[in-house]
N, C-alpha and C positions, 0 to 999 in steps of 0.2 A: 888843497884842503879848504873846506868851508868852515869857518870858525864863527860860532854863535855864542855871544856872551849874554846870558840871561841874568835877571836881578837876583833871584833866589834859587835854592835847591829845588823847591817845588816846581818852579818854572822850568828848570832843566828836565825834570821828570816828565812833565806834561809835554814838552817839546819832543823829547825822545819817544814817548808813547805815540804821539801824533805821526811821527815819521814811520814808525812800525805799522800803525793802523792803516795809514795811507797805502802802504805796500800790500797789506792783507786784502784791502778792498780792491786794489788794482789787479792783484794777482792772487786769487783765492788759494791756489795750490802752491804758494811760495814756500821757500825753505828759510827758516830763521835760525841764526846762530845766537844762542843765549848765554848770558853771564850770571854769576852769583855774587854774593857779598852784599854790602850795604848799598852800593850805588844803584843797582837796578830795582830796588824794592818799590820806590815810588812809581817807576815805569810800569811794573807789573800790576800795582794797585790801580793805575789809570787804565790799563788794558782790560782789567777785570770790570771796571766801571763801564767802559765802552761796550764790552760784551753784554753786560746786564741791561744797560739803559739804552744803548743805541744799536744793539743787535750785531755787533762786530762778530763775524763768523770765523772760527778757527777750525772748522771741521775738516778742511782739506789741507791744512798747514802741517808741515813737517818741521821738527826742531832738532837741533844738535847743540848740546852744551859744550862749553870750552874745556871743562876739566872736572876732576874728581879726586878726592883724597884716597890714597892707597891704604887699605886695611879696614875701611869703614863699609859696613853692609849698607844696602840701599835704605834700610829702615832705621839706620842710626840717625839720631836727631841732628847731628852736624854734617851728615853726608849731603852732597849737593843734589842728589836725587831727592832726598827728603825735603830739602830747601825748595826745589822747584815744585814738588807736589803741593807743599803748604802755601807757597806764595803765588802760584800761577796755575799749574796743571789741573788741580782739583776744582778750580773755580771757573774754567772756561771749557768749551766743547772740543778740545783737542782730542784726537784719537790716541789712546795710550800707546798703540803700536807704532805711532809716528813720532813719539818723543824719545830722544836718544841722549843718554848720559853715559860717559865712560864707566866701566865696571871696576871699582876700586879693589875688588877681591878676585879679579881674573887670575887664573892659575898660570897662564902663559901671557905675560904682558906684551911681549914683542908681537905675538900673533894678534892679540886683542887690539893693539894700537893700529896695526896694519889693516885689520878688518874695519875699524872705525873710520879710517881714511876712505876705505872702499865704499862704505855705506854712504858717506857724504857724496862721493862721485856718482854712485848709483841713483841717488836722489836728484841728481842734476846740478850739484854744487849749491853753496849757500848764497842766497840772494842778498841778505842783509845780516851782518854780524854785529851784535851788540857787544860793547866792550866797556869795562871800567879800567882804571889805571892804578897801579900801586904807587906808594909814595916815593919809590925809587925808579919809577917810570916803566915798570914791567906790565905786560899785558898777558892775560891768562896766567899760567904759572911759568912763563918764559922769563926766568930770573936774569939779572944783569950778567952778560957774557954768553947768553944763549945765541946760537946761530940764527941769523936772520933768514936762513933757508930751511930751518928745522921743521920737522913733521911731528905728528902726534907721537908722544913717547913718554917714558918714565922720567921724572925730573925731581931732583933734590931741592927742597925749599930753602931759600936764603933765610938767615937769622932775622932779617928785618921783616920778611913776610910772616914768619912764625910769630914775631912780636905783634904785628898788625892784626893777626887773626886770633890771638890769644883770648881776646874779649869774648869770642864766640864759644870757646872751649872751657873757660874758667881757669885759665893759666897756660903759660907757655909749655909746661911739661905735658900737657894733654893734647897738644897740636901734633898731628901726623907730620913726619919729616919728608914724606914722599907723596907725589901726586902724578896722575896721568893728565897730560895737557895737550891740547892742540898746539902745534908748532907755529912759529911766526910765519913760516912759508905757507902753512895751511890757512892761516887767517888772511894772508894777503891774496889768496885765491878767491875770497868772497867777492861778489860783484860790488858790494857797497859795505863800508864799515861805518859804524856809528859809535863814537866814543863819548862817554859822559864823565864829568868830574865835578865834584862839589867840595868846598871847604878849603881853608888856607893850607891845610896839610898837603894838598895836591898841587899847589901853585908852582913849585919848582919843577915837578914832573911835567906839568902841562907846558911850561915854558920850554923845557928841553925837548919835548915831543914835537912842538910846533915850530920853534925858532932855533933849536940847537942842531948840531950835526947829526946825520944818520949814523948811529953807533949801536953795537951789540950791548953796550953798557946801559943803554936806555932802549929797551926793545920796542917800546911804543913809537920811537922815532922812525921805525921802518915804515910807518903809515905814510910818511912823506913820499914814499915810492908808489903808493897805491893810486889808482886812477880816480877813485870816487870815495872820499872820506868826509864825513861830517863830524865835527867836534863841538859839543855843546857843554859849556861850563857856566858856573855861577860867578858872580863878581869876585868872590874870594879865590876861587880856583884860577881865575883869569887875571888875578891881581899883579902877576909878575910879567905879563906879556908886554913887550915893548911897542907892538904895532896895533894896540887896541883900537885906535881911531880908524885905522885902515880897515880892520875887520868889520867895524860898525858900518863904514861906508859901503863895503862890499855887500853886507847883509841888507842894507837899505836898497841898494840897486837890485838885489835879488828879489826883494819884496815887490818893487815896482814892476820888475819883469814878469813875475808870476801873476800879478794882478792886471797885467795888460796896459799899464800906464807908460806906454812907449815914448810919448812926447816928453815926459819928465826925464827920460834918459837920453834925450836928443835924437831919438829915432823918428824919422818922418818929418822932422822940422825943416829939412832942406828944400 
C-alpha cells in the first residue's frame, strides 16, 4: 500500500483527482470505477475543473459505479445514478452509454448482478477503482461480515450504514435497507484501487484497513491483498496510524524517484 497523508480534506480531493486525471491522459479509453457519498464530491469537482480549464477529455472513458440503493428509480434525488449525473456526468464529456450504475429497480436482481459483472469484463476490467470507506471499515456496501471473495450482489445494509446515510434522506426511516453492490472480490480485480478518507470519524477504520489484520469484519482490510493500492487521507483520518513517520518517508522517497533525483536516494553514488 502507498499511504499518503495530506494536510486537509481539500488536499485529499485534489490528490485523488490528479491520480485519476493522470490515468485518463495516459490511457484515454480507460475504465474508471466510481464511488458516491460525501468523500468523492471534491474529487469530482476537481475533475470537472480540469475538464473545463485544462481540456481533460473523458470522451473515450467507460465508468462503472460501485453500488445503488434498491427501490429507487434513476431519477430519484437520492439514487446514485442521480448523484453521478448531478456531480460528474452532466458536467464532462462522458458518453452516456459508457456510464454504468446498477439498476436499483431491476426485476431479476440475480441476473442483473451477473450481467453487471459481465459488462465489467467485456469492457476489459476496471483500471482504477475509486473508493471511500465507512466508519466501520466497509467498502462499497460490503458490510462487516461480507465475504472477501464476494461478487456483485444484493446486500442488506447494516444499521450503522443506515445511520451514516440518514443525513442524505432526512431521517433513518427514509433510507432503503437493501442495495446492489460490487463485491469485495470484484473490487480486488481492479488493476489499481484508490481509497480516500477524511475526518476524525474515519480514523479507526483507516487504521484497521492499513495496520490491522485482514478480516471480513473490516472489508476494506482486504485491500492489503491487492497488488496496487493508494490510500490518501487527511491529518484527521490518519490520526490513529502508528507508522505515520514511515509512510511520510516512503512518500518522500517516491517523490524523489518520480522527479528523477536518484542521487538523493543513494542511486548512482557508488
